[in-house]
C-alpha positions as CSV (number, residue, x, y, z in Angstrom):
1,M,14.4,-22.4,102.9
2,V,18.5,-21.0,102.5
3,I,18.6,-17.8,100.4
4,R,21.9,-17.9,98.8
5,P,23.7,-14.6,98.2
6,P,24.1,-13.5,94.7
7,A,26.4,-15.1,92.7
8,R,29.8,-13.0,91.9
9,P,32.4,-13.7,89.3
10,P,35.5,-14.9,90.3
11,L,37.8,-12.8,91.8
12,I,39.9,-13.3,88.8
13,T,38.3,-12.0,86.2
14,K,38.7,-8.0,87.1
15,Y,42.0,-8.1,86.4
16,L,41.9,-10.2,82.8
17,K,42.4,-8.2,80.2
18,P,42.1,-9.7,76.8
19,Y,42.2,-7.4,74.2
20,V,45.5,-5.6,74.0
21,L,46.4,-2.1,71.8
22,K,49.3,-2.5,70.0
23,M,51.1,0.0,68.3
24,H,54.0,-0.1,66.0
25,F,55.8,2.8,64.0
26,T,58.1,2.9,61.1
27,N,60.0,5.9,59.2
28,K,57.1,5.7,56.8
29,F,53.7,3.9,58.0
30,V,51.8,3.5,61.4
31,N,50.4,0.6,62.4
32,A,48.2,-0.2,65.1
33,Q,46.4,-3.5,66.3
34,V,44.2,-5.1,69.1
35,I,45.1,-8.6,69.7
36,H,42.9,-11.3,71.7
37,T,45.5,-12.4,74.3
38,P,44.0,-15.9,75.7
39,T,43.4,-17.1,71.6
40,A,46.5,-15.1,69.9
41,T,44.6,-14.0,67.3
42,V,44.0,-10.1,66.2
43,A,40.7,-8.7,66.6
44,A,41.5,-5.3,64.6
45,S,43.9,-3.7,62.5
46,A,44.2,-0.6,60.9
47,S,47.7,0.9,58.9
48,S,48.6,3.6,57.1
49,Q,49.9,0.9,54.4
50,E,45.9,0.1,53.5
51,K,45.4,0.9,49.9
52,V,42.2,2.9,50.8
53,L,43.5,4.9,53.0
54,R,47.3,5.6,51.7
55,E,45.0,7.1,48.8
56,S,43.1,9.6,51.2
57,M,45.9,10.6,53.6
58,E,48.6,13.2,52.6
59,T,51.3,11.5,54.6
60,T,51.3,8.0,55.9
61,R,53.5,8.7,58.4
62,D,52.9,12.0,60.5
63,V,50.7,12.7,64.0
64,A,47.7,13.1,61.3
65,A,48.1,10.1,60.1
66,A,48.4,8.7,63.2
67,A,44.8,9.9,64.6
68,M,43.2,8.6,61.3
69,I,44.6,5.0,61.9
70,G,43.0,5.5,65.8
71,K,39.9,6.5,64.3
72,I,39.5,3.7,62.0
73,L,40.6,1.4,64.5
74,A,38.1,2.5,66.8
75,E,35.3,1.7,64.3
76,R,36.6,-1.4,63.1
77,L,36.4,-2.6,67.3
78,L,32.7,-0.8,67.6
79,I,31.9,-2.9,64.6
80,N,33.5,-6.5,66.1
81,N,31.8,-5.6,69.4
82,I,34.6,-4.9,71.6
83,P,34.3,-1.9,73.7
84,A,37.3,-1.6,76.1
85,V,40.7,-2.6,75.1
86,T,44.0,-2.6,77.3
87,V,47.3,-0.3,75.8
88,H,50.4,-1.6,75.7
89,L,53.5,0.4,75.2
90,K,57.3,-0.5,74.4
91,R,60.0,0.1,76.7
92,E,60.6,3.1,74.1
93,Q,57.1,4.7,73.8
94,T,56.1,7.6,75.9
95,Y,52.6,9.1,75.5
96,H,53.6,11.7,73.5
97,G,52.9,12.9,69.9
98,K,51.9,9.7,67.6
99,V,51.1,7.4,70.3
100,K,49.4,10.4,72.1
101,A,47.4,11.0,68.7
102,V,46.3,7.0,68.4
103,I,45.3,6.1,72.1
104,D,42.9,9.8,72.0
105,S,41.6,8.8,69.0
106,V,40.4,5.7,69.9
107,R,39.4,7.2,73.1
108,E,37.4,9.9,70.8
109,G,36.1,7.0,69.1
110,G,33.9,5.4,71.8
111,V,36.5,2.5,73.0
112,K,37.2,2.4,76.5
113,L,40.9,2.4,77.8
114,I,41.1,0.1,80.8
């Protein structure tokens, strides 16, 4: 009788990052979305342009609005059973200000960042 070693997933699976968080900031609004890269579809998104959110926010473009968008996005991700995402920053984006507010509030919402 031969005892086989336990099955391991292929090594490439630990390098795959299927869900990517992308952010876009304009002078008026804050947008954040999570994209499922293998299928190129939007898994979840939140924006300060949404009519329901605009009414509850004081302004739609500052750091507080970015933090609220991150919190709402984290709730939507957990509803869709997405426990972890990867952050994709553009070249001009640094971990400061609105970017930091979105990322920190997503992390505080219970979503892991890879």
